[in-house]
C-alpha positions in Angstrom: -10.2 32.8 41.5 -6.7 31.6 41.3 -5.1 31.6 37.9 -3.3 28.3 37.9 -0.6 29.3 35.5 0.2 32.5 37.4 3.9 33.1 38.2 3.5 34.7 41.6 6.6 32.8 42.5 9.5 33.0 44.9 12.9 31.4 44.3 13.5 27.7 44.9 16.6 25.6 44.2 15.2 23.6 41.3 14.3 25.6 38.1 11.2 23.6 37.4 9.7 24.1 40.9 8.3 27.2 42.5 6.4 28.2 45.6 3.6 30.7 45.6 1.5 32.0 48.5 -2.3 31.7 48.0 -5.2 33.0 50.0 -7.8 30.6 51.4 -10.5 32.0 49.1 -8.5 31.0 46.1 -7.8 27.6 47.6 -11.5 27.2 48.3 -12.2 27.2 44.5 -9.4 24.7 44.0 -10.8 22.4 46.7 -14.2 22.5 45.0 -12.8 21.9 41.6 -12.4 18.4 40.1 -9.6 19.5 37.8 -6.7 19.0 40.2 -5.8 15.6 41.7 -5.0 16.9 45.2 -5.4 14.6 48.2 -7.7 16.8 50.4 -8.3 13.8 52.7 -8.4 15.7 56.0 -11.6 17.5 57.0 -9.7 19.8 59.3 -7.5 21.2 56.5 -10.2 22.1 54.0 -10.2 25.8 53.2 -13.6 26.4 54.8 -12.6 24.8 58.1 -9.3 26.7 58.2 -11.1 30.0 57.5 -13.8 29.5 60.1 -11.1 28.4 62.7 -9.0 31.4 62.0 -11.9 33.9 62.1 -13.1 32.4 65.4 -9.8 32.2 67.3 -7.3 34.5 65.7 -7.1 38.1 64.7 -6.6 39.8 61.3 -7.2 38.1 57.9 -6.0 34.5 57.4 -2.5 34.3 56.1 -1.8 32.9 52.6 -0.6 29.3 52.4 2.4 28.0 50.5 1.6 26.1 47.3 4.4 24.1 45.6 4.3 23.9 41.8 6.2 21.8 39.2 5.9 23.9 36.1 2.1 24.3 35.8 1.2 21.4 38.1 0.4 21.8 41.8 2.4 19.3 43.9 0.8 20.3 47.1 -0.4 22.8 49.7 0.7 23.2 53.3 -1.6 24.8 55.9 1.3 26.4 57.7 1.6 29.6 59.7 5.0 31.2 60.0 6.2 32.5 63.3 9.7 34.0 63.4 12.0 31.0 62.6 9.2 28.4 63.0 6.3 27.0 61.0 3.2 25.5 62.7 0.2 23.8 61.2 -2.9 25.9 61.2 -5.4 24.7 63.7 -5.7 23.6 67.3 -6.2 20.2 68.8 -9.2 21.1 70.9 -11.3 21.6 67.8 -9.2 20.2 64.9 -8.7 16.6 65.8 -5.7 16.1 63.4 -4.1 18.0 60.6 -2.2 17.2 57.4 -0.7 18.4 54.2 -2.7 18.4 50.9 -0.4 16.7 48.3 -0.8 15.6 44.7 -1.2 11.8 44.6 2.3 10.2 44.3 4.1 13.5 44.9 4.0 13.6 48.7 7.7 13.2 49.4 8.8 15.6 46.6 6.3 18.2 47.8 7.5 18.1 51.4 11.2 18.1 50.4 10.8 21.2 48.2 8.6 23.0 50.8 11.0 22.4 53.7 14.0 23.4 51.5 12.3 26.6 50.4 11.3 27.6 53.9 14.7 26.8 55.3 16.2 29.3 52.8 13.8 31.9 54.3 15.1 31.2 57.8 12.5 28.7 59.0 14.4 26.1 61.1 11.7 24.5 63.2 8.5 22.9 62.0 5.8 22.0 64.6 3.7 19.5 62.8 0.8 18.2 64.8 -1.5 16.8 65.7 -1.2 14.3 62.8 -2.4 10.7 62.3 0.2 8.0 61.9 -1.3 7.1 58.6 -1.4 10.7 57.3 0.4 11.9 54.2 2.5 14.2 56.4 3.6 11.7 59.0 4.6 9.0 56.4 6.5 11.5 54.3 8.2 13.0 57.3 9.5 9.5 58.3 11.2 9.3 54.9 12.4 12.9 54.8 14.2 12.8 58.2 16.8 10.5 56.6 18.0 13.5 54.6 21.2 15.3 55.7 20.6 18.3 57.9 17.2 17.2 59.1 16.1 15.6 62.3 12.6 14.9 63.6 10.9 13.5 66.7 7.3 12.4 67.1 5.4 11.6 70.3 2.0 9.9 70.5 -0.6 12.0 72.3 -4.0 10.5 71.5 -5.8 8.1 69.2 -8.6 8.3 66.6 -10.9 5.5 65.6 -12.4 4.8 62.2 -14.0 1.9 60.4 -14.9 0.6 56.9 -18.6 0.3 56.4 -20.3 -2.8 54.9 -22.9 -2.7 52.2 -25.9 -3.3 54.6 -27.0 -2.7 58.1 -27.4 -6.5 58.6 -23.8 -7.0 57.6 -22.7 -4.4 60.1 -24.6 -6.1 62.9 -23.2 -9.4 61.9 -19.7 -8.0 62.2 -20.2 -7.1 65.9 -19.7 -9.4 68.8 -22.8 -11.4 69.8 -23.0 -9.5 73.0 -22.9 -6.1 71.4 -25.4 -7.1 68.7 -27.8 -8.3 71.4 -27.3 -5.1 73.4 -28.1 -2.8 70.4 -31.2 -4.7 69.6 -32.3 -4.8 73.2 -31.7 -1.0 73.7 -33.6 -0.2 70.5 -36.6 -2.2 71.6 -36.5 -0.5 75.0 -36.5 2.9 73.3 -39.5 1.9 71.2 -41.4 0.9 74.3 -40.7 4.3 75.9 -42.2 6.1 72.9 -42.0 6.4 69.1 -38.2 6.6 68.5 -36.8 7.8 65.2 -33.6 9.3 63.8 -34.3 12.8 62.3 -31.6 14.1 59.9 -31.3 17.8 59.3 -29.4 18.9 56.3 -31.1 22.0 54.8 -29.1 25.3 55.3 -32.3 27.1 56.1 -33.1 24.8 59.1 -29.6 24.9 60.5 -29.8 27.9 62.8 -32.8 26.7 64.8 -31.6 23.1 64.9 -28.2 24.2 66.2 -30.0 25.8 69.1 -31.4 22.3 70.0 -28.0 20.7 69.4 -26.1 23.1 71.6 -28.7 22.8 74.3 -28.2 19.0 74.4 -24.5 19.5 74.3 -24.6 21.8 77.3 -26.8 19.7 79.5 -25.1 16.3 78.7 -22.0 16.8 80.8 -20.5 19.6 82.9 -17.1 19.4 81.1 -18.9 19.9 77.8 -20.8 22.9 79.2 -17.6 24.5 80.3 -16.0 23.8 76.9 -18.8 25.5 75.1 -17.8 29.1 75.7 -19.4 32.0 73.8 -16.4 32.0 71.4 -16.6 28.2 70.9 -20.4 28.4 70.3 -19.7 31.0 67.6 -17.2 28.6 66.0 -19.7 25.7 66.0 -22.4 27.9 64.5 -20.1 29.2 61.8 -19.1 25.6 61.0 -22.7 24.5 60.8 -23.6 27.4 58.5 -20.7 27.1 56.1 -20.7 23.3 55.8 -24.5 23.2 55.5 -24.2 25.6 52.5 -21.9 23.0 50.9 -24.3 20.1 51.8 -21.6 18.6 54.0 -23.2 18.9 57.4 -25.7 16.6 59.0 -27.3 17.2 62.4 -29.0 14.0 63.5 -31.5 13.9 66.4 -32.8 10.9 68.2 -36.4 11.9 68.8 -38.5 10.1 71.4 -42.2 10.8 71.2 -41.3 13.8 69.1 -38.9 15.1 71.7 -35.2 15.4 70.8 -33.3 13.5 73.5 -29.8 13.1 71.8 -28.0 14.5 68.8 -24.8 14.1 66.8 -23.1 16.7 64.6 -21.5 15.0 61.6 -19.6 16.1 58.5 -20.2 14.2 55.3 -17.8 14.3 52.4 -19.6 11.7 50.2 -17.3 8.9 51.1 -17.0 9.1 54.9 -19.3 10.3 57.7 -17.3 12.0 60.4 -18.8 12.0 63.9 -17.6 15.4 65.2 -19.6 16.0 68.4 -22.7 15.0 70.3 -25.0 15.7 73.2 -28.0 14.1 75.0 -30.6 14.8 77.6 -29.4 13.2 80.9 -33.1 12.7 82.0 -33.1 9.9 79.4 -29.6 8.4 80.2 -31.2 5.2 81.4 -32.3 4.5 77.8 -28.8 4.9 76.4 -30.0 7.6 74.1 -26.5 9.1 73.5 -25.1 5.7 72.3 -28.2 4.8 70.3 -28.1 8.1 68.4 -24.5 7.3 67.3 -25.5 3.8 66.4 -28.4 5.1 64.3 -26.0 7.6 62.6 -23.9 4.6 61.5 -27.0 2.9 60.1 -27.8 6.2 58.2 -24.3 6.3 56.8 -24.6 2.7 55.5 -28.0 3.3 53.9 -26.6 6.4 52.2 -23.8 4.3 50.7 -20.9 5.8 52.6 -17.8 3.6 52.7 -16.3 4.8 55.9 -17.3 6.0 59.4 -14.9 8.2 61.3 -15.4 8.4 65.1 -12.5 10.9 65.2 -10.4 11.6 68.3 -10.8 9.8 71.6 -10.6 6.3 72.9 -14.1 5.9 74.4 -14.9 2.2 74.8 -18.1 2.3 72.7 -16.0 3.1 69.6 -14.1 -0.1 69.9 -17.3 -2.1 70.7 -18.9 -0.8 67.5 -15.9 -1.8 65.3 -13.7 1.2 65.3 -10.0 0.6 64.5 -7.5 2.9 66.3 -4.9 5.1 64.6 -2.4 6.9 66.8 -2.3 10.7 66.8 1.2 12.2 67.0 2.8 15.5 67.4 6.0 15.9 65.4 8.9 18.4 65.4 11.2 18.7 62.4 14.4 20.6 62.8 16.7 21.9 60.0 20.3 22.1 61.0 
């Protein structure tokens, strides 16, 4: 485990600040600790996600990540990979919807300023920072940092993510929808019940995950041709590793819409205790006329509300159903920072 007072430091301009390079295993313990007020708000930059991503798509051990300190306080962590004179965020947009830095609350700008200055001294002149949300710590700090001498940045929008605050009750959620959408949800649920006993089955136990992932991946494959092409052998290994690792942390929920005891739709969600993240889904096209894919997602929202979650994250993509169910868009950008 990381010794937090350790001076495994490299030189930085300010005598009270230093930068160390820490392995993901040490950062995992920090992430799971309640002792350090870091803003680990992005699912895709948690140490377990980064490690599974690296082991699935890269070679060799994961590189250590830069950690900025102020005396004995951590100001932040950056999931950066160095490549010659460039630094890029660790992850890929096809599986990591958006990325971010992990700052100490209130220290976002100072952290990024020290980090960029330190890496510039080491010859890093270009920072490829994306994909990031427009309301992320990194994007907002970057807009302020670019006003500094010797720096320039450019950001381009490339996609959108949708999220929503959850009300206290399911009835409140329905009341917040348009009259047409509320009527459609109730009508589709009644139609499902007439077709057979319909229920949402939630799988959380690590010991059940391997078998249930077989079912999820089957539904994923058969739901659409593009999804089947996406789910290569390597990608399937990535999904299975994610399921195994996050289930052990009690942060994964597979939810199945069962119709007459037959799974006809599924969603793969990550649960951090505050927000339920809808990561991926699949359904049986033989039951498409019953809107099983949509209704499985709707029931996952109801589950999140009943579990007391404050937020539901639809993640990347501008599918119309996300807007109809109350999702609010946040632009996803790709930014480039240059040091002159």
